[in-house]
N, C-alpha and C positions, 0 to 999 in steps of 0.2 A: 809467899806464893809467887812463882814466876809466870808472868803473862806472856803470851806469844807476841813476837815482833814480826811484822810484815814489811817487805821491801816493794815499794811501788816504783817501777822504772818509767821514765818519761823522756821526752825530748829535752835536750839541754836548754836551760833558761825558763822551764816551766814548773820547777818544783814548788815554788811558793803557791802557785795556783792549784797544784796537786793537794797540797796540805789543806788548802782552804776547802776544796771539794770533799776531801776525806772527812773533814769536820762536819760538813753539811750532811753527808751521807750517813756517817756512823753515830753522830750525836754522842750520847753517853757511853757508847761502846768504845770510843776512842780515849785512851789514857794520855798519849804523848805523840808528838809528831816532830821529827827532825829533818831539815832540808839539807840536801846536798846538791851538787851540780845537776845530776840527772836521776837522782834517786831520793825518794821520801821514805824514811824509816818511821813506821807507825806502830805503837804498842797498843794492843786491844784487849778487851776483857774476854770475848768469846771468839774462838778461832773460826768455827763453822759460820756463825751468823755474820761476822765481819767480812770474811772472804766472799760469801754469797752476796751480800749487799754491795760490796765494791764491784764485784763482777757484773751484777745486774744494772747498776746505775753509774758506774764510773766512766768517764770519757777523757780525762786529762792524762791517763797513764796507759801504757801497752803491755805491762806485765805485773803479776803479783807473785812474790816469792816469800817463803817462810825461812826466816833467818835461823840457822842451826848452830853456827860456830863462827867466831871471828877472833883469831889469836895470832900472835906473832911467832915466828920460827927462825931458827938460825941456819940450818942446813936443808938442802933440798929434800933429803930423806925424811925430814920432820913432817912433810906433807902427808906421808903415809900414816905416821903415828897419830897425827891430829885427825885424820879421817877415820881411823880406827876407833876414836873416842866417842864418835856419835852413834846413837842408838838407832841405826838404820832400820833394823828389824821391826821397830815400833811404828815405822812410817809407812812401810808398804810390805806386801806379801813377797816371799822369796821367789815365787813362780813369775813375778812380773819382770821383764827385762828392763834394764836401766841404761843410761848413757850419762857420762860426765861431760859437761859443756865447759871447757876451760876458757878463762879470760886472764890476760896478763899484760903487764906494763913492760915485759921483757926481762924481768928479774929471773924467772924460771920459764922455760919453753912450754908452749901449749901441750906438746906431746908428753913432756915429763909430768906436768900437772895432771893430765888425764890418766896417765898410767899409774902414778902413785896414789892419787885419790881413789881411782877406780879399784886398785888392788886393796886398799883399805876397806872399801865397802864390801867387796867380795869376801874378804877374810872375816869381817865382822859377822856376816851371815853364817859363814862356815863355823865359826866359834860359838854363835848363839843358838842357831837352829839346826846345825849339823848339815846344812846344804850350801852349796856355792850359788850366789846370786848371778843371774845371767846378764851378760853385757850385750846390747844390741844397738850399735851406733846408727842404723838405718831407720828402725821402727821401734824406738823405745817407748814403754808405757810410762816410764818415770824418767825425769831429767833433773840432774843435779848441777847447779852452778858452782864452779870452783874458780874463784877469783884471787889472783896473787897481785897485790900492789905493794911494791917495796918488799918488806919482810913480814907482811901480814897476809894471812889466808882467810878468805870468806867462803863459807859453804852455805848454800841456800837451796831449798827445794823449790823447784819451778811448779807453781800451782795451776798454771794456765796451759802452757804447752803450745800456745799460738799467740799472735799479736791481737790483743784485745781491741785496740783502736789504731787507726791509721794517723800519721802525723797531722794531717789536715783536720781531722776529727778532734784530736787533742788541742789543736790551736783554737778551734772554734769555741770549745768549752772553756778554755783558759780565758778567752776574751769575754765570755759571759761572766766568769768569776771575777775578772778585773773590774767590771762595772760596779760590783757590790750590789747587784740586783736583789730585791727582797722577794722575788718570785710572785708578787702580787700586783705591783704598779705596772702600768703599760710599758712594754719593751718593744724596740724597734730595730731593725737592721736595715742599713741603706746599702744597696748594691748586694745582691744575693751571693752569699758565700758560706752557707751552712750554719751561721750563727743563730739565726732565728729558729731553726729546727732544733739546735742543741738547747736553747733556751726553753722551747716548748717541752722537750723531753724532761728537762730538770724540773720544771714547774708541775708537770703532769705526773711526774714519778713513773715514767715509762720504763718498765722492766724488760731488758733483753734476755728473756729466758732461753732463747736458743743457744746462747753461749755455754750454758751450764754442762749439758750432757757431754761435750767434748773437752772439758777441763780435766787436767791431770788430777786435780783436787779430789774429784769424785771416785777416783780409783784408789786413793790412799786409805790407810787405816785410821787417819787422824780426823776424817770427816765424820760428823754426827749425822748419819744417814737419815734418821727420823726427822731431825731438825731441818736438814737440807730439803727434804721433801715438803715439809710444812711451809718453808719459805718460798719454794717454787710455786705452791698452790695459793699462796697468800694473795689477796687482792690488794695490789700496791697503787694502782692508778687513782689519782685524786679526781673527784668528779667535777670540780670547778675548772672551767676553761680559762686559761690565762689570756690576756689580750696582747697578742704578739702580731706585729706587722712587719712586712718586708717591703721596702720602697725601691723600685727599679725604674730604669728609663722606659718610656712608652713602648719601645720596640722589643723589650725583653719581658714585659709583664706576663704575656701569655705562655712564654717559654717557662718561667718560673712557676706559674700556676700548674702546669702540666708535670713539672719535675718534683714539686714539693711532696713531702711524705705525710704532712700533718695539716690540719685545718688552720693554716696561718693566712692571715689577710694579706693580699698582695695589691699594692697600689703604685701608682706613678709617683715619682719624686715630688712633682708639683703638689700632689695631694697631702704631703707631709706638712705643708705650711698650716699653722694653727692647730696641729694635733695635740693630744694630751700625753704623748710619749714621754715618760720620765727618764728613761734610760735608752741611750742610743749607741749602737756599735757598728763597726764596719771592718771587715777583714779584707784589706786590699791585696794582701799576699795571695789570697785564693783566687784572685781575679786577673791579676797581671803583676809581673815583676818589673815592668818598665818604669823607671823613675819618673819621666815626664808624664806619663798616663796617670800614675798614682797622684801626682801633684794636682792634675786637673780634677780628678775625682775628689780629692780632699777639699778643693776649693768648694765644690758643690756641697760636701758634707758639712763644712763649717758654715756655709750660708743657712743650711737647714737648722743647725744647732743655734745660731744666733737669732733666727727668726721665731723660734719656739721657746718662749720663756718657761714652759712647763718642763722642758728637757733639762735635767739637772746634771746629768753625767754623759760624757761621750768617750767611749773607749775605741781605740784604734790599733790595728795591727798593720804595719807597713815597713817599707825599707827604713832603716834607722835615720838616713839623711833627709827623709821627707817629714819627719815629725817636727811640728812647729815648736818653738822655744817655750811657749806658754803651756805645753803639756808636761804632765808628770810622768817621766819614763819609769815604768815599773820592771821592765826586763829587756835586755839586749842579748841576742843570740844569733847563730847562724842557722838559716832555714833555706834549704835548696841552694846552698852556697852563697847566700846573700846576708849581709848584716841586717837583721830584722829586729824591730822593737814593738812591744806592747806598751802603749802610753794611754793616759787618761787626762781628760780636762773636765773640771767641775766648774759649774756656774758660780760665779762670785756673789 
C-alpha cells in the first residue's frame, strides 16, 4: 500500500522545527519525516485527516503540497511525457480551471516548464474523460507545482493556495519547539514578540477553522468530505489553561495587554524574579534588528535566567553574532537579510 506524501514548505533553516511540530500534531498518523533546506517531506496514514490537522494547528510552515511525481529526465520534451503519466482526472474535476506554477534552477525555463507540464495535464484529461482541462493563470481553482532542479522534475498539488503562516509566525512557533516545552510546565516570553501567543495556541489546541473553506484541498476529489466536516466540527480545544506569562518593560505592559489575543499574563520584567517559569524564550528579531539593542536586551534576559533556578531552558532568536558562546546553536539562516540564529541554553 502506498501512503500519501506531503511537502511542508517553510522558511530556510526551520525544517527541523517543522518536523518536530508535525510529529506533535499528527502523532500516529505520521509515518516518516525527512528534512531538507526549506521543505519537510512527511509520509502519512490518512490524507484528509493529516491535511486537516496540519492546516488547523500548524504554524511552522506556509504551504502544504501533495507529492505526485519525482523523476529524472533527459530532454526538455520529457517533461510533457512525465506530466502525462499522472492521473490528474482522479485529483480534480475537469470543469475546474488549473494553473501550473513553475520553479526552476535554470536548467529549463519557467515558460517551457509551464507549457510542457500544462499540455501534459490538458491532454491527460482529453484522453481519459474526453474533455480538455481549462487553464486559468489569473484565477485558477487548482495549482500544480512543477519544479525542475538539475535533471529532476517534481510535480506536486498545492493543497492550500495561499500562505498559511507569515514568516514571523513560523519563527515564533519554531522558537517554542526549540525549547522542547512539554505544554504543561510554566512557559514565559520575555519581550513580547508573539512567542507566548504561539505557545498558548499549541497548548490549548486552538484550531484555525477559518483557513479550511479557502483551501484548494476542499475543491479536490481526494478529500474525504464527510471526514473533513467531522474534523471541522470536532471540539479540539483543551480545557486546561496553560500557565503562560509575557514579561515586558513597565512602559509596554499596557500596550501588550491591549494587543494580546489570548488570556496570557502580562507582567513587568522585575516581576519575573523568583517565578516558577520552567521554559523561557525571547524572539529579539521580532523586536529589533539592531545589534547593540539586541545585546542590551539579551543582558537583561540572561539576568532573568540566572536569577530563576526554576528556569531550565532558555531559547533565543537573534542576530547570529549576538548569541553567546555557551548557547547551543540549533539553526542559522537569513531572516530579513540578516544572519539569524535560534539557540538554546540549558541549566547545568
